[in-house]
C-alpha positions in Angstrom: -10.9 -7.4 16.3 -8.8 -6.9 13.2 -9.6 -8.9 10.1 -6.4 -11.7 9.6 -5.3 -11.6 6.1 -2.9 -12.4 3.8 -1.9 -10.3 0.6 -0.7 -12.1 -2.6 0.7 -9.3 -5.1 2.9 -8.6 -8.1 3.9 -4.8 -7.2 3.0 -2.9 -9.8 2.0 0.9 -9.3 -1.4 0.1 -7.9 -0.5 -2.7 -5.5 2.2 -0.4 -4.0 -1.1 2.1 -3.5 -2.7 -1.2 -1.8 0.2 -1.9 0.5 0.4 1.6 1.6 -3.6 1.5 2.5 -3.0 -1.9 4.1 0.0 -1.7 6.0 -1.4 1.0 8.2 -5.3 0.1 8.2 -6.3 -0.8 11.9 -9.0 -3.0 10.7 -6.5 -5.4 9.4 -3.7 -8.1 10.9 -1.2 -8.6 7.9 0.0 -12.0 8.4 1.8 -12.0 5.4 2.7 -10.6 1.8 3.5 -13.0 -0.6 4.9 -11.9 -3.9 4.3 -13.5 -7.5 5.3 -12.8 -11.4 3.2 -10.7 -13.1 3.7 -7.1 -13.9 7.3 -7.9 -12.8 9.0 -11.0 -13.1 9.3 -13.2 -9.8 12.8 -11.4 -8.7 11.6 -8.3 -9.0 8.2 -9.1 -7.5 9.8 -10.5 -4.5 12.2 -7.2 -4.5 9.6 -4.9 -4.8 7.4 -6.4 -1.7 10.2 -6.2 0.5 11.2 -2.6 -0.6 7.9 -1.4 -0.2 7.9 -2.6 3.3 11.1 -1.6 4.5 10.5 1.9 2.9 7.0 2.4 4.3 8.5 0.7 8.1 4.9 0.0 9.4 4.4 -0.7 12.8 4.7 -4.2 12.2 6.4 -5.9 9.4 4.5 -8.9 8.0 6.4 -12.5 7.1 7.2 -12.3 3.5 6.8 -15.3 0.7 9.3 -14.8 -2.6 7.9 -15.4 -6.0 9.1 -18.4 -8.0 9.0 -18.2 -12.0 6.0 -19.0 -13.5 5.9 -23.1 -14.7 5.1 -21.8 -18.3 6.7 -19.0 -20.1 5.1 -15.7 -19.7 2.6 -14.4 -22.2 3.6 -10.9 -21.6 6.9 -9.2 -20.1 4.9 -7.5 -17.7 3.9 -3.9 -18.5 7.0 -1.4 -18.4 5.0 1.4 -20.3 2.8 1.9 -17.7 4.5 0.5 -14.6 8.5 1.3 -15.6 10.7 -1.5 -15.9 11.1 -2.0 -12.0 7.1 -1.8 -11.8 7.5 1.2 -9.4 7.6 4.0 -11.9 11.4 3.9 -11.7 12.4 4.3 -8.3 14.3 1.3 -8.1 14.0 0.7 -4.6 16.1 -2.3 -3.0 14.7 -4.8 -0.5 17.2 -6.5 1.3 17.1 -10.2 3.2 15.7 -11.5 -0.1 18.2 -14.6 -0.4 16.5 -16.8 2.1 12.8 -16.1 2.2 10.5 -19.0 1.9 8.4 -20.0 -1.2 5.1 -17.7 -1.3 3.1 -20.9 -1.5 4.5 -21.9 1.6 3.9 -19.4 3.5 0.4 -19.2 2.4 0.2 -23.1 3.8 1.8 -22.4 7.3 -0.5 -19.3 7.6 -3.7 -21.1 6.8 -2.8 -24.0 9.0 -2.1 -21.8 12.0 -5.4 -19.6 11.7 -7.3 -22.3 10.5 -10.9 -20.5 8.8 -9.7 -16.8 9.9 -7.3 -15.7 7.2 -9.0 -13.9 4.2 -6.5 -14.2 1.0 -6.2 -11.0 -1.2 -5.0 -12.0 -4.6 -4.0 -8.9 -6.3 -1.9 -10.4 -9.0 -1.8 -13.9 -11.0 -3.2 -16.8 -8.8 -0.1 -18.8 -9.6 0.7 -19.2 -5.8 -2.5 -20.2 -4.7 -2.7 -22.8 -7.7 0.5 -24.2 -6.9 -0.7 -24.5 -3.1 -3.6 -26.4 -4.3 -1.6 -28.9 -6.4 0.8 -29.2 -3.8 -1.5 -29.2 -0.8 -4.8 -29.3 -1.4 -6.0 -29.6 1.8 -5.1 -26.7 3.3 -7.7 -24.7 0.8 -10.5 -25.4 3.1 -8.8 -23.6 5.9 -8.9 -20.6 3.9 -11.7 -18.4 5.4 -12.1 -16.4 1.8 -10.7 -15.7 -1.4 -10.7 -12.1 -2.7 -9.5 -12.0 -6.6 -8.9 -8.8 -8.3 -9.0 -9.5 -11.7 -11.3 -10.8 -14.5 -13.6 -9.0 -17.0 -17.3 -10.4 -17.5 -18.9 -7.9 -19.7 -16.4 -5.8 -20.6 -13.2 -5.8 -23.0 -9.5 -6.7 -21.2 -6.8 -4.7 -20.4 -4.3 -7.5 -21.7 -5.6 -8.5 -24.9 -9.4 -7.8 -26.1 -10.6 -10.3 -24.4 -8.8 -10.9 -21.4 -7.8 -8.9 -18.0 -3.8 -9.2 -17.3 -4.0 -11.1 -14.5 -5.9 -14.0 -16.1 -3.6 -13.8 -19.4 -0.6 -14.2 -17.2 -1.7 -17.5 -16.4 -5.0 -18.6 -17.0 -4.3 -22.2 -16.1 -3.9 -20.9 -12.6 -7.3 -18.9 -12.8 -9.0 -21.9 -14.3 -7.9 -24.3 -11.3 -8.8 -21.5 -8.2 -12.1 -20.8 -9.9 -13.0 -24.4 -9.9 -11.5 -25.0 -6.6 -13.9 -25.7 -3.1 -13.0 -22.3 -1.8 -15.0 -19.4 -1.0 -14.3 -16.8 -3.5 -15.4 -13.3 -4.6 -13.9 -11.4 -7.8 -13.7 -7.8 -8.4 -13.4 -7.6 -12.3 -12.7 -4.9 -14.9 -16.2 -4.1 -14.9 -16.1 -2.5 -11.5 -12.3 -1.0 -11.6 -12.1 0.8 -14.7 -15.5 2.5 -13.8 -13.8 3.7 -10.6 -11.1 5.9 -11.7 -9.1 9.2 -10.8 -8.0 12.2 -12.6 -4.8 14.1 -11.6 -6.4 15.9 -9.2 -5.9 12.7 -6.7 -2.4 14.0 -6.2 -3.6 17.4 -4.4 -5.6 14.7 -1.7 -2.8 12.6 -0.9 -0.7 12.8 2.0 2.0 15.0 2.1 5.2 14.7 0.7 7.1 14.7 4.3 5.6 11.6 5.1 7.2 8.0 3.9 3.7 7.2 2.4 3.1 10.3 0.6 6.6 10.8 -0.9 6.2 7.4 -2.4 2.8 8.0 -3.6 3.2 11.3 -5.2 6.6 9.9 -6.9 4.5 6.7 -8.4 1.2 8.5 -9.1 2.9 11.0 -11.0 4.6 8.3 -13.0 1.2 6.4 -13.6 -0.7 9.4 -14.8 2.0 10.3 -17.4 2.3 7.1 -18.7 -1.6 6.4 -19.0 -1.3 9.7 -21.2 1.3 9.0 -23.5 0.5 5.5 -24.0 -3.1 5.2 -23.9 -4.4 8.6 -24.5 -6.3 8.4 -21.1 -6.5 11.3 -18.3 -8.2 9.3 -16.0 -6.2 6.1 -14.5 -8.0 3.0 -12.5 -6.2 1.3 -9.1 -7.4 -1.9 -9.5 -5.6 -3.3 -5.9 -6.9 -1.0 -4.1 -10.5 -0.9 -5.3 -10.3 -4.7 -4.3 -8.7 -3.9 -1.0 -11.8 -1.9 -0.3 -13.9 -4.8 -1.1 -12.5 -6.5 2.0 -12.4 -3.4 4.1 -16.1 -2.2 3.3 -17.6 -5.0 1.1 -21.3 -2.9 1.7 -20.1 -0.5 -1.0 -20.4 -2.9 -3.7 -23.0 -4.7 -5.4 -22.1 -8.5 -5.6 -24.2 -11.7 -7.6 -23.4 -15.1 -7.3 -22.1 -16.1 -10.7 -20.7 -19.4 -12.4 -17.3 -18.3 -14.0 -14.2 -20.3 -15.9 -11.6 -18.6 -17.6 -10.2 -20.1 -21.1 -7.0 -21.0 -21.4 -6.2 -22.5 -25.2 -8.0 -19.7 -27.4 -5.4 -18.1 -29.6 -7.9 -14.9 -29.3 -9.3 -15.5 -25.9 -6.4 -16.9 -23.6 -7.4 -15.9 -20.1 -11.0 -14.8 -21.0 -13.4 -15.2 -17.9 -16.4 -16.5 -19.0 -19.6 -16.2 -17.2 -23.3 -18.3 -17.6 -25.2 -15.2 -17.7 -27.9 -17.2 -19.7 -31.8 -16.9 -18.7 -31.7 -20.4 -17.5 -27.6 -20.6 -16.5 -26.3 -24.4 -16.7 -23.4 -24.1 -15.0 -23.3 -24.3 -10.9 -22.4 -21.0 -9.5 -18.9 -20.9 -8.3 -18.5 -17.1 -6.8 -19.6 -13.9 -5.8 -18.9 -11.1 -8.5 -18.8 -7.2 -7.9 -21.1 -5.6 -10.1 -21.1 -2.3 -9.0 -19.4 0.0 -6.8 -20.8 2.9 -4.7 -18.1 5.6 -6.4 -18.5 8.5 -4.2 -18.0 6.7 -1.1 -15.7 4.4 -2.3 -13.6 7.5 -3.6 -13.8 9.0 -0.1 -12.8 6.0 1.8 -9.7 5.2 -0.6 -8.7 8.9 0.2 -9.2 8.9 3.6 -7.1 5.4 4.2 -4.3 7.0 2.6 -4.3 10.2 4.6 -4.4 8.1 7.3 -1.6 5.9 6.2 0.6 9.1 5.8 -0.3 10.4 9.5 1.2 7.1 10.8 4.6 8.2 8.6 
């Protein structure tokens, strides 16, 4: 039976790649996709979610929840250098029917109440929506089967600052609230996702440009490789969101360790830093499992296979 899942995301090139995989994977029953600000602002995130669904035209359209502006001023204006101003490599896709969409946290609440303890929540962006839900309706949190978090950096440097991963840096207060919440959580941090990266030869393994999925992937990933080379001087790119999606589909590809993790919210140099109690005798109580390693060879095959299957469906 397909696994029920709700995807919360801020597309973003790597989030778009993950949606290409997820929308056509028969192992998943996507109940909803909710947008959140992060890589792009809230309006653009909502537009990108609706536009990607309409462009890819999956067999079943999931519900969509719109993003709301963050409660506090964002510390960064997304990452236009690596994703372009629209978040999708300058494609400027336009989605329809965005004006009357329900808020993302309200869609979450409805889905989790309708399907108690059956739905996995995959958070690919900042944890703003889930934290808002926790404040507005905390009784819903125990109804979530499991929360998978893409983000954090345990024993490596950040990608938004020297100390912090982008999703945590963007809304550290939300992350801190969720880390302390009574939910079953797994985190896929930069320690794993930065190591699992791809070279430009990935373009040769994508679905044909004659397919809807293939056309989109070729366009956004070509931009991603050019941007990474120009702005970061790197030839390999990580795919954070698809890696987190793999942890839902094939968790056996990862090694996991229970950890006690918190988030710094106020540090001038350490805002958004994920801090794990890794002392020989930890004093904090474990609150999640954290991916520490990935079987790169098998994960690469699985990711490419998922994208090619999606191409065959379109």
